[in-house]
BALOBA-1460 file (C-alpha; in Angstrom, 3 decimals):
// residues 294
<rec num="1" residu="m" x="125.399" y="91.924" z="98.193"/>
<rec num="2" residu="t" x="123.628" y="93.631" z="100.899"/>
<rec num="3" residu="r" x="125.025" y="94.912" z="104.147"/>
<rec num="4" residu="p" x="122.825" y="93.960" z="107.237"/>
<rec num="5" residu="s" x="121.711" y="96.851" z="109.328"/>
<rec num="6" residu="p" x="119.645" y="97.211" z="112.391"/>
<rec num="7" residu="s" x="118.364" y="100.397" z="110.767"/>
<rec num="8" residu="l" x="116.371" y="98.199" z="108.272"/>
<rec num="9" residu="r" x="114.189" y="97.322" z="111.333"/>
<rec num="10" residu="t" x="113.785" y="100.775" z="112.605"/>
<rec num="11" residu="g" x="115.002" y="102.974" z="109.885"/>
<rec num="12" residu="l" x="111.653" y="104.669" z="109.156"/>
<rec num="13" residu="l" x="111.302" y="105.828" z="112.647"/>
<rec num="14" residu="g" x="113.346" y="108.774" z="112.334"/>
<rec num="15" residu="a" x="113.652" y="109.216" z="108.403"/>
<rec num="16" residu="g" x="110.977" y="111.799" z="107.844"/>
<rec num="17" residu="l" x="111.910" y="113.744" z="111.062"/>
<rec num="18" residu="l" x="115.664" y="114.022" z="110.138"/>
<rec num="19" residu="g" x="114.722" y="114.877" z="106.575"/>
<rec num="20" residu="a" x="112.410" y="117.759" z="107.929"/>
<rec num="21" residu="g" x="115.415" y="118.917" z="109.981"/>
<rec num="22" residu="l" x="113.348" y="118.278" z="113.256"/>
<rec num="23" residu="l" x="115.602" y="117.927" z="116.219"/>
<rec num="24" residu="l" x="113.510" y="115.186" z="118.212"/>
<rec num="25" residu="s" x="116.487" y="113.150" z="119.497"/>
<rec num="26" residu="a" x="114.992" y="113.047" z="122.900"/>
<rec num="27" residu="c" x="111.806" y="111.207" z="121.590"/>
<rec num="28" residu="s" x="111.595" y="107.376" z="121.566"/>
<rec num="29" residu="p" x="111.627" y="105.539" z="118.446"/>
<rec num="30" residu="q" x="107.846" y="104.890" z="118.695"/>
<rec num="31" residu="n" x="107.250" y="108.624" z="118.974"/>
<rec num="32" residu="l" x="109.320" y="109.491" z="116.107"/>
<rec num="33" residu="q" x="107.507" y="106.797" z="113.817"/>
<rec num="34" residu="g" x="104.270" y="108.220" z="115.193"/>
<rec num="35" residu="t" x="105.224" y="111.796" z="114.514"/>
<rec num="36" residu="l" x="105.843" y="110.883" z="110.844"/>
<rec num="37" residu="n" x="102.586" y="109.032" z="110.353"/>
<rec num="38" residu="r" x="100.548" y="111.945" z="112.078"/>
<rec num="39" residu="s" x="101.933" y="114.357" z="109.548"/>
<rec num="40" residu="v" x="99.721" y="112.790" z="106.893"/>
<rec num="41" residu="p" x="96.002" y="113.250" z="107.999"/>
<rec num="42" residu="l" x="93.723" y="110.638" z="106.671"/>
<rec num="43" residu="s" x="90.700" y="112.778" z="106.357"/>
<rec num="44" residu="g" x="88.708" y="112.403" z="103.166"/>
<rec num="45" residu="l" x="90.028" y="108.715" z="102.679"/>
<rec num="46" residu="n" x="88.342" y="105.385" z="103.545"/>
<rec num="47" residu="v" x="90.626" y="103.622" z="105.828"/>
<rec num="48" residu="t" x="89.856" y="100.026" z="106.682"/>
<rec num="49" residu="r" x="92.190" y="98.272" z="109.293"/>
<rec num="50" residu="d" x="93.138" y="94.645" z="109.855"/>
<rec num="51" residu="v" x="91.477" y="93.201" z="106.732"/>
<rec num="52" residu="r" x="92.547" y="89.567" z="107.146"/>
<rec num="53" residu="y" x="94.055" y="87.436" z="104.344"/>
<rec num="54" residu="g" x="95.402" y="84.296" z="106.133"/>
<rec num="55" residu="p" x="95.141" y="82.624" z="109.508"/>
<rec num="56" residu="d" x="98.195" y="83.956" z="111.301"/>
<rec num="57" residu="t" x="98.061" y="86.845" z="113.655"/>
<rec num="58" residu="r" x="100.209" y="88.968" z="111.333"/>
<rec num="59" residu="n" x="98.218" y="88.015" z="108.133"/>
<rec num="60" residu="l" x="96.592" y="91.362" z="108.106"/>
<rec num="61" residu="m" x="96.589" y="94.383" z="105.782"/>
<rec num="62" residu="d" x="95.221" y="98.037" z="106.165"/>
<rec num="63" residu="i" x="93.442" y="99.385" z="103.121"/>
<rec num="64" residu="y" x="93.463" y="103.167" z="102.085"/>
<rec num="65" residu="a" x="91.032" y="104.244" z="99.535"/>
<rec num="66" residu="p" x="89.872" y="107.558" z="98.103"/>
<rec num="67" residu="q" x="86.320" y="108.335" z="98.757"/>
<rec num="68" residu="n" x="83.992" y="107.516" z="96.079"/>
<rec num="69" residu="a" x="86.877" y="105.370" z="94.247"/>
<rec num="70" residu="a" x="85.638" y="103.469" z="91.295"/>
<rec num="71" residu="n" x="87.588" y="101.089" z="89.109"/>
<rec num="72" residu="a" x="90.792" y="102.375" z="90.516"/>
<rec num="73" residu="p" x="94.195" y="100.944" z="90.255"/>
<rec num="74" residu="v" x="94.966" y="98.551" z="93.302"/>
<rec num="75" residu="v" x="98.420" y="98.654" z="94.973"/>
<rec num="76" residu="l" x="99.907" y="96.242" z="97.421"/>
<rec num="77" residu="f" x="102.831" y="97.708" z="99.566"/>
<rec num="78" residu="i" x="105.121" y="95.320" z="101.579"/>
<rec num="79" residu="h" x="107.292" y="96.922" z="104.232"/>
<rec num="80" residu="g" x="111.030" y="96.274" z="104.859"/>
<rec num="81" residu="g" x="112.932" y="95.100" z="108.076"/>
<rec num="82" residu="s" x="115.345" y="92.395" z="107.088"/>
<rec num="83" residu="w" x="112.233" y="89.990" z="107.006"/>
<rec num="84" residu="e" x="112.565" y="90.247" z="110.953"/>
<rec num="85" residu="g" x="110.825" y="93.289" z="111.805"/>
<rec num="86" residu="g" x="108.570" y="96.110" z="110.563"/>
<rec num="87" residu="d" x="105.106" y="96.458" z="110.331"/>
<rec num="88" residu="k" x="102.126" y="98.238" z="108.500"/>
<rec num="89" residu="e" x="101.316" y="100.575" z="111.135"/>
<rec num="90" residu="g" x="104.734" y="102.140" z="110.604"/>
<rec num="91" residu="h" x="103.784" y="102.863" z="107.068"/>
<rec num="92" residu="t" x="100.462" y="104.874" z="107.040"/>
<rec num="93" residu="f" x="102.438" y="107.473" z="105.185"/>
<rec num="94" residu="v" x="102.683" y="105.048" z="102.228"/>
<rec num="95" residu="g" x="98.927" y="104.276" z="102.081"/>
<rec num="96" residu="e" x="97.878" y="107.939" z="102.484"/>
<rec num="97" residu="s" x="100.300" y="109.009" z="99.649"/>
<rec num="98" residu="l" x="99.190" y="106.404" z="97.166"/>
<rec num="99" residu="a" x="95.438" y="106.857" z="98.065"/>
<rec num="100" residu="r" x="95.670" y="110.624" z="97.543"/>
<rec num="101" residu="a" x="96.909" y="109.858" z="94.130"/>
<rec num="102" residu="g" x="93.841" y="107.867" z="93.379"/>
<rec num="103" residu="y" x="94.789" y="104.344" z="94.162"/>
<rec num="104" residu="v" x="93.307" y="101.647" z="96.448"/>
<rec num="105" residu="t" x="96.286" y="100.924" z="98.482"/>
<rec num="106" residu="a" x="96.803" y="97.858" z="100.960"/>
<rec num="107" residu="v" x="99.722" y="97.888" z="103.400"/>
<rec num="108" residu="m" x="100.420" y="94.525" z="104.563"/>
<rec num="109" residu="n" x="102.000" y="92.689" z="107.548"/>
<rec num="110" residu="y" x="103.579" y="89.208" z="106.877"/>
<rec num="111" residu="r" x="105.113" y="86.439" z="108.962"/>
<rec num="112" residu="l" x="108.556" y="87.209" z="110.226"/>
<rec num="113" residu="a" x="111.757" y="85.397" z="110.296"/>
<rec num="114" residu="p" x="113.567" y="83.590" z="111.953"/>
<rec num="115" residu="q" x="110.565" y="81.825" z="112.975"/>
<rec num="116" residu="n" x="109.072" y="82.062" z="109.527"/>
<rec num="117" residu="r" x="111.817" y="81.699" z="106.773"/>
<rec num="118" residu="y" x="111.604" y="81.888" z="102.920"/>
<rec num="119" residu="p" x="109.207" y="81.290" z="101.281"/>
<rec num="120" residu="t" x="106.731" y="81.875" z="104.267"/>
<rec num="121" residu="y" x="106.689" y="85.655" z="103.587"/>
<rec num="122" residu="i" x="106.500" y="85.178" z="99.962"/>
<rec num="123" residu="q" x="103.443" y="83.110" z="100.181"/>
<rec num="124" residu="d" x="101.940" y="85.661" z="102.441"/>
<rec num="125" residu="a" x="102.450" y="88.307" z="99.839"/>
<rec num="126" residu="a" x="100.671" y="85.842" z="97.129"/>
<rec num="127" residu="q" x="97.869" y="85.108" z="99.598"/>
<rec num="128" residu="a" x="97.338" y="88.989" z="100.267"/>
<rec num="129" residu="l" x="97.361" y="89.652" z="96.610"/>
<rec num="130" residu="k" x="94.520" y="87.123" z="96.138"/>
<rec num="131" residu="v" x="92.299" y="88.392" z="98.930"/>
<rec num="132" residu="l" x="93.052" y="91.964" z="97.691"/>
<rec num="133" residu="r" x="92.014" y="90.999" z="94.056"/>
<rec num="134" residu="d" x="88.977" y="89.108" z="95.412"/>
<rec num="135" residu="q" x="87.827" y="92.126" z="97.372"/>
<rec num="136" residu="a" x="89.115" y="95.024" z="95.080"/>
<rec num="137" residu="k" x="85.603" y="96.050" z="93.955"/>
<rec num="138" residu="t" x="84.514" y="96.368" z="97.623"/>
<rec num="139" residu="f" x="87.012" y="99.071" z="97.988"/>
<rec num="140" residu="g" x="86.613" y="100.671" z="94.689"/>
<rec num="141" residu="g" x="89.347" y="99.070" z="92.835"/>
<rec num="142" residu="n" x="89.896" y="97.122" z="89.618"/>
<rec num="143" residu="a" x="90.774" y="93.537" z="90.357"/>
<rec num="144" residu="d" x="92.861" y="93.391" z="87.058"/>
<rec num="145" residu="n" x="94.667" y="96.604" z="87.536"/>
<rec num="146" residu="l" x="97.048" y="95.484" z="90.343"/>
<rec num="147" residu="f" x="100.613" y="96.805" z="91.281"/>
<rec num="148" residu="v" x="102.925" y="95.420" z="93.787"/>
<rec num="149" residu="m" x="105.396" y="97.575" z="95.654"/>
<rec num="150" residu="g" x="108.004" y="96.964" z="98.442"/>
<rec num="151" residu="h" x="110.832" y="98.593" z="100.156"/>
<rec num="152" residu="s" x="114.286" y="96.741" z="101.163"/>
<rec num="153" residu="a" x="113.222" y="93.170" z="102.137"/>
<rec num="154" residu="g" x="109.687" y="94.020" z="101.062"/>
<rec num="155" residu="a" x="110.946" y="94.944" z="97.656"/>
<rec num="156" residu="f" x="112.555" y="91.341" z="97.553"/>
<rec num="157" residu="n" x="109.067" y="90.039" z="98.513"/>
<rec num="158" residu="a" x="107.201" y="92.096" z="95.990"/>
<rec num="159" residu="v" x="109.648" y="91.127" z="93.003"/>
<rec num="160" residu="e" x="109.794" y="87.423" z="94.135"/>
<rec num="161" residu="v" x="106.204" y="86.804" z="94.375"/>
<rec num="162" residu="v" x="105.635" y="88.198" z="90.782"/>
<rec num="163" residu="v" x="108.679" y="86.983" z="88.872"/>
<rec num="164" residu="n" x="108.728" y="83.356" z="90.211"/>
<rec num="165" residu="e" x="105.836" y="81.495" z="88.390"/>
<rec num="166" residu="r" x="105.125" y="79.236" z="91.350"/>
<rec num="167" residu="w" x="103.713" y="81.739" z="93.881"/>
<rec num="168" residu="l" x="101.027" y="83.364" z="91.837"/>
<rec num="169" residu="r" x="100.131" y="80.123" z="90.282"/>
<rec num="170" residu="e" x="99.715" y="78.383" z="93.841"/>
<rec num="171" residu="a" x="97.549" y="81.455" z="95.070"/>
<rec num="172" residu="g" x="95.251" y="81.369" z="92.139"/>
<rec num="173" residu="v" x="96.305" y="84.834" z="90.794"/>
<rec num="174" residu="p" x="96.732" y="85.331" z="87.061"/>
<rec num="175" residu="v" x="99.865" y="87.131" z="86.212"/>
<rec num="176" residu="s" x="97.651" y="89.076" z="83.772"/>
<rec num="177" residu="s" x="96.073" y="90.952" z="86.379"/>
<rec num="178" residu="l" x="99.506" y="92.515" z="87.545"/>
<rec num="179" residu="r" x="100.241" y="95.544" z="85.662"/>
<rec num="180" residu="g" x="103.657" y="96.378" z="87.315"/>
<rec num="181" residu="v" x="106.045" y="95.911" z="90.120"/>
<rec num="182" residu="i" x="107.934" y="98.660" z="91.907"/>
<rec num="183" residu="g" x="110.945" y="97.691" z="93.936"/>
<rec num="184" residu="v" x="112.612" y="100.284" z="96.244"/>
<rec num="185" residu="a" x="116.207" y="99.632" z="97.273"/>
<rec num="186" residu="g" x="115.785" y="95.844" z="97.173"/>
<rec num="187" residu="p" x="118.367" y="93.090" z="97.884"/>
<rec num="188" residu="y" x="117.202" y="90.949" z="94.966"/>
<rec num="189" residu="s" x="120.633" y="89.111" z="94.111"/>
<rec num="190" residu="y" x="123.255" y="88.613" z="96.745"/>
<rec num="191" residu="d" x="124.803" y="85.788" z="98.770"/>
<rec num="192" residu="f" x="122.615" y="85.983" z="101.988"/>
<rec num="193" residu="r" x="124.871" y="83.317" z="103.568"/>
<rec num="194" residu="q" x="127.490" y="85.889" z="104.454"/>
<rec num="195" residu="f" x="125.141" y="88.160" z="106.449"/>
<rec num="196" residu="a" x="122.904" y="88.034" z="109.351"/>
<rec num="197" residu="s" x="119.916" y="87.863" z="106.894"/>
<rec num="198" residu="a" x="120.674" y="84.188" z="106.602"/>
<rec num="199" residu="r" x="118.268" y="83.730" z="109.192"/>
<rec num="200" residu="a" x="115.571" y="84.686" z="106.863"/>
<rec num="201" residu="f" x="116.267" y="81.787" z="104.651"/>
<rec num="202" residu="p" x="116.293" y="78.030" z="104.931"/>
<rec num="203" residu="e" x="119.470" y="76.480" z="106.460"/>
<rec num="204" residu="g" x="121.579" y="74.887" z="103.382"/>
<rec num="205" residu="a" x="119.740" y="77.151" z="100.904"/>
<rec num="206" residu="t" x="121.717" y="78.789" z="98.071"/>
<rec num="207" residu="p" x="121.242" y="82.167" z="96.276"/>
<rec num="208" residu="d" x="120.202" y="80.240" z="93.094"/>
<rec num="209" residu="e" x="117.271" y="78.755" z="95.081"/>
<rec num="210" residu="v" x="115.919" y="81.981" z="96.565"/>
<rec num="211" residu="m" x="117.044" y="85.011" z="94.775"/>
<rec num="212" residu="p" x="114.530" y="86.743" z="92.468"/>
<rec num="213" residu="d" x="116.926" y="87.254" z="89.893"/>
<rec num="214" residu="r" x="117.294" y="83.560" z="89.302"/>
<rec num="215" residu="h" x="113.514" y="83.220" z="88.958"/>
<rec num="216" residu="v" x="112.208" y="85.425" z="86.145"/>
<rec num="217" residu="r" x="109.419" y="84.290" z="84.315"/>
<rec num="218" residu="p" x="108.980" y="85.640" z="80.627"/>
<rec num="219" residu="d" x="105.477" y="86.845" z="81.023"/>
<rec num="220" residu="a" x="106.278" y="89.111" z="84.149"/>
<rec num="221" residu="p" x="104.887" y="92.496" z="84.023"/>
<rec num="222" residu="p" x="106.994" y="95.664" z="83.705"/>
<rec num="223" residu="h" x="109.247" y="96.404" z="86.509"/>
<rec num="224" residu="l" x="110.510" y="99.787" z="88.017"/>
<rec num="225" residu="l" x="113.686" y="99.292" z="90.290"/>
<rec num="226" residu="l" x="114.353" y="102.382" z="92.465"/>
<rec num="227" residu="v" x="117.839" y="102.655" z="93.735"/>
<rec num="228" residu="a" x="119.025" y="105.149" z="96.489"/>
<rec num="229" residu="e" x="122.240" y="106.904" z="95.396"/>
<rec num="230" residu="n" x="123.436" y="106.980" z="98.743"/>
<rec num="231" residu="d" x="122.285" y="103.509" z="99.789"/>
<rec num="232" residu="t" x="125.013" y="102.001" z="102.078"/>
<rec num="233" residu="t" x="122.843" y="99.105" z="103.112"/>
<rec num="234" residu="v" x="121.850" y="97.467" z="99.920"/>
<rec num="235" residu="y" x="124.374" y="97.443" z="97.281"/>
<rec num="236" residu="p" x="123.499" y="98.843" z="93.613"/>
<rec num="237" residu="q" x="124.623" y="95.646" z="92.132"/>
<rec num="238" residu="n" x="121.329" y="94.047" z="93.365"/>
<rec num="239" residu="a" x="119.277" y="96.291" z="90.884"/>
<rec num="240" residu="l" x="121.906" y="95.957" z="88.192"/>
<rec num="241" residu="n" x="121.580" y="92.063" z="88.491"/>
<rec num="242" residu="m" x="117.990" y="92.229" z="88.691"/>
<rec num="243" residu="e" x="117.583" y="94.586" z="85.730"/>
<rec num="244" residu="a" x="119.894" y="92.122" z="83.800"/>
<rec num="245" residu="a" x="117.835" y="89.161" z="84.627"/>
<rec num="246" residu="l" x="114.644" y="90.848" z="83.729"/>
<rec num="247" residu="k" x="115.983" y="91.999" z="80.254"/>
<rec num="248" residu="r" x="117.394" y="88.536" z="79.487"/>
<rec num="249" residu="a" x="113.674" y="87.227" z="79.913"/>
<rec num="250" residu="g" x="112.226" y="90.024" z="77.659"/>
<rec num="251" residu="v" x="110.443" y="91.673" z="80.633"/>
<rec num="252" residu="p" x="110.265" y="95.435" z="80.421"/>
<rec num="253" residu="v" x="112.390" y="97.126" z="83.268"/>
<rec num="254" residu="t" x="113.381" y="100.681" z="84.233"/>
<rec num="255" residu="r" x="116.075" y="101.057" z="86.704"/>
<rec num="256" residu="t" x="116.368" y="104.547" z="88.233"/>
<rec num="257" residu="v" x="118.947" y="106.056" z="90.495"/>
<rec num="258" residu="l" x="117.438" y="108.564" z="92.828"/>
<rec num="259" residu="p" x="120.016" y="111.317" z="93.771"/>
<rec num="260" residu="r" x="120.617" y="112.397" z="97.452"/>
<rec num="261" residu="v" x="118.636" y="109.718" z="99.258"/>
<rec num="262" residu="n" x="119.881" y="106.773" z="101.197"/>
<rec num="263" residu="h" x="118.332" y="103.494" z="102.035"/>
<rec num="264" residu="i" x="115.838" y="105.209" z="104.535"/>
<rec num="265" residu="t" x="115.128" y="108.467" z="103.011"/>
<rec num="266" residu="v" x="114.234" y="106.729" z="99.492"/>
<rec num="267" residu="i" x="111.199" y="105.406" z="101.101"/>
<rec num="268" residu="a" x="110.569" y="108.362" z="103.452"/>
<rec num="269" residu="a" x="110.273" y="110.570" z="100.162"/>
<rec num="270" residu="l" x="107.269" y="108.604" z="99.374"/>
<rec num="271" residu="a" x="105.413" y="110.723" z="102.201"/>
<rec num="272" residu="r" x="103.583" y="113.707" z="100.755"/>
<rec num="273" residu="p" x="105.319" y="116.124" z="103.139"/>
<rec num="274" residu="l" x="108.641" y="114.836" z="102.309"/>
<rec num="275" residu="t" x="108.943" y="114.702" z="98.545"/>
<rec num="276" residu="f" x="111.543" y="117.289" z="98.880"/>
<rec num="277" residu="l" x="113.969" y="114.493" z="99.859"/>
<rec num="278" residu="g" x="113.869" y="112.832" z="96.616"/>
<rec num="279" residu="g" x="111.795" y="111.614" z="93.582"/>
<rec num="280" residu="t" x="110.408" y="108.397" z="94.835"/>
<rec num="281" residu="r" x="106.778" y="109.615" z="94.923"/>
<rec num="282" residu="k" x="107.110" y="111.051" z="91.433"/>
<rec num="283" residu="a" x="108.734" y="107.961" z="89.872"/>
<rec num="284" residu="t" x="106.103" y="105.696" z="91.578"/>
<rec num="285" residu="l" x="103.106" y="107.684" z="90.268"/>
<rec num="286" residu="d" x="104.526" y="108.101" z="86.605"/>
<rec num="287" residu="f" x="105.196" y="104.306" z="86.511"/>
<rec num="288" residu="i" x="101.604" y="103.477" z="87.800"/>
<rec num="289" residu="e" x="99.984" y="106.006" z="85.424"/>
<rec num="290" residu="a" x="101.832" y="104.940" z="82.365"/>
<rec num="291" residu="r" x="100.838" y="101.287" z="82.950"/>
<rec num="292" residu="r" x="97.374" y="101.211" z="84.502"/>
<rec num="293" residu="l" x="94.248" y="100.106" z="82.857"/>
<rec num="294" residu="r" x="91.973" y="102.975" z="81.846"/>
């Protein structure tokens, strides 16, 4: 199960600042978010804003690439927000962090609930992967060296778009081009009908119809499931169930519980200035380096 929380929509706004011990409670949420992202300068990176992958106003992604990148791994990052909020602009620190590690990184927006319910946002992820793969070489990436990563609701999207055979097939993305999936604090296995997040799913739908742990294809790429030790928003059982489903299908999976972090600081720790909060960045880079094409 997963507990609904307004912090899913705005949680990143203060995470880095609180972790760094800065007392900026007088600032607006927008200022808090801006301060975190301003702490990661983009000098030395090639940043391309608002790359379109579909017709909707939110079908855009920002791409962060190392200068002189060639044949680099490509990562698609999907933000959280209970499927009803969040945006790519709030996750500049993700793009910067992964690009500094040598990866071409796309941070995407997607259509939001309740106006757009499952599977709309999953189809957006599949189409973003299609466009990112088609344009990978333009940004210095390798189209067959793809990784998908997401936080919270975005982790659900990242896992579902890959493990459910339907979505990549419909978008024309070969599963063989995906080298790995990284889910951070994702709600992969819960009865959404008990929570406010029911607004993100079709009326009358059941968990068997929409939860990623019910959809695992046997040829899915390896998964890394990162769990925050102090997460009170998404229950750890989600990752346990997802791990079990992947293992039953014969898919390689690593489930790692990161100490000290909570639902928000687990993703804030991906920011280079905030790695002292927890092991998110190291676990992510280790996973990509172990599975990337050379």
